[in-house]
C-alpha positions as CSV (number, residue, x, y, z in Angstrom):
1,X,19.3,-3.8,-16.3
2,X,21.0,-6.9,-17.6
3,X,23.0,-6.1,-20.8
4,X,20.9,-8.4,-23.0
5,X,17.6,-6.9,-21.8
6,X,15.9,-3.6,-22.8
7,X,12.7,-1.7,-22.0
8,X,10.8,-1.2,-25.2
9,X,8.0,1.0,-23.7
10,X,6.3,1.8,-20.4
11,X,2.9,3.1,-19.3
12,X,2.1,4.3,-15.7
13,X,1.7,0.6,-14.6
14,X,3.2,-1.7,-17.3
15,X,6.7,-2.0,-18.8
16,X,7.4,-4.0,-21.9
17,X,10.8,-5.7,-21.6
18,X,12.8,-7.9,-24.0
19,X,15.5,-10.2,-22.7
20,X,17.1,-12.1,-25.6
21,X,19.9,-13.8,-23.6
22,X,19.8,-16.3,-20.7
23,X,16.3,-17.1,-19.6
24,X,16.7,-17.6,-15.9
25,X,14.5,-16.2,-13.2
26,X,17.3,-14.2,-11.5
27,X,17.9,-12.3,-14.8
28,X,14.1,-11.7,-15.3
29,X,13.9,-10.4,-11.7
30,X,16.8,-8.0,-12.2
31,X,15.3,-6.7,-15.4
32,X,11.9,-6.3,-13.8
33,X,13.4,-4.4,-10.8
34,X,15.3,-2.1,-13.2
35,X,12.3,-1.5,-15.5
36,X,9.9,-0.7,-12.6
37,X,12.3,1.3,-10.5
38,X,10.2,3.0,-7.7
39,X,6.9,2.7,-9.6
40,X,4.2,1.0,-7.6
41,X,2.0,-0.7,-8.8
42,X,4.2,-1.9,-11.6
43,X,4.3,-5.0,-13.8
44,X,7.3,-5.6,-16.0
45,X,6.3,-8.1,-18.7
46,X,9.3,-9.9,-20.2
47,X,9.4,-11.4,-23.8
48,X,12.2,-13.4,-25.4
49,X,12.3,-11.2,-28.6
50,X,11.0,-8.0,-30.1
51,X,9.0,-10.1,-32.6
52,X,6.5,-11.3,-30.0
53,X,6.5,-8.3,-27.6
54,X,3.9,-5.6,-28.0
55,X,5.2,-2.4,-29.5
56,X,3.5,-0.2,-26.9
57,X,2.8,-0.8,-23.2
58,X,-0.9,-1.0,-22.4
59,X,-2.4,1.1,-19.6
60,X,-2.9,-2.0,-17.4
61,X,-2.5,-5.8,-17.5
62,X,-5.9,-6.3,-19.0
63,X,-4.7,-4.5,-22.1
64,X,-2.4,-7.4,-23.1
65,X,-3.9,-10.0,-25.5
66,X,-3.9,-13.7,-24.6
67,X,-1.3,-14.2,-27.4
68,X,0.9,-11.6,-25.8
69,X,0.6,-13.1,-22.4
70,X,1.4,-16.7,-23.5
71,X,4.3,-15.6,-25.6
72,X,5.9,-13.8,-22.6
73,X,8.4,-15.4,-20.2
74,X,6.4,-13.9,-17.4
75,X,5.9,-10.7,-15.3
76,X,7.8,-9.1,-12.5
77,X,5.3,-7.8,-9.9
78,X,7.1,-5.0,-8.2
79,X,4.8,-4.5,-5.2
80,X,5.3,-8.2,-4.3
81,X,9.0,-8.4,-5.4
82,X,8.0,-11.6,-7.3
83,X,8.5,-13.0,-10.8
84,X,5.6,-15.0,-12.1
85,X,6.6,-17.3,-14.9
86,X,4.1,-18.1,-17.7
87,X,4.1,-21.8,-18.2
88,X,3.2,-23.2,-21.6
89,X,0.9,-26.2,-21.8
90,X,2.4,-29.1,-23.6
């Protein structure tokens, strides 16, 4: 886990991760891999601060609100080894 990232909570499928340092995809991928470990399926959702991250991990992706999704940096999808960035509309 990158030193400026931390897992706040995890359910069977979802991990809530905060990375308050550099916001590059390599860092997010490393944090996601560390958060998920060997769990499959696993989605490690990454937020820039505790202020916008949910306090508890939902049971599945559908348990995240739209506000939580759009305030995230994105999600590491472990079974695909892929980070999906959430783009904000301008």
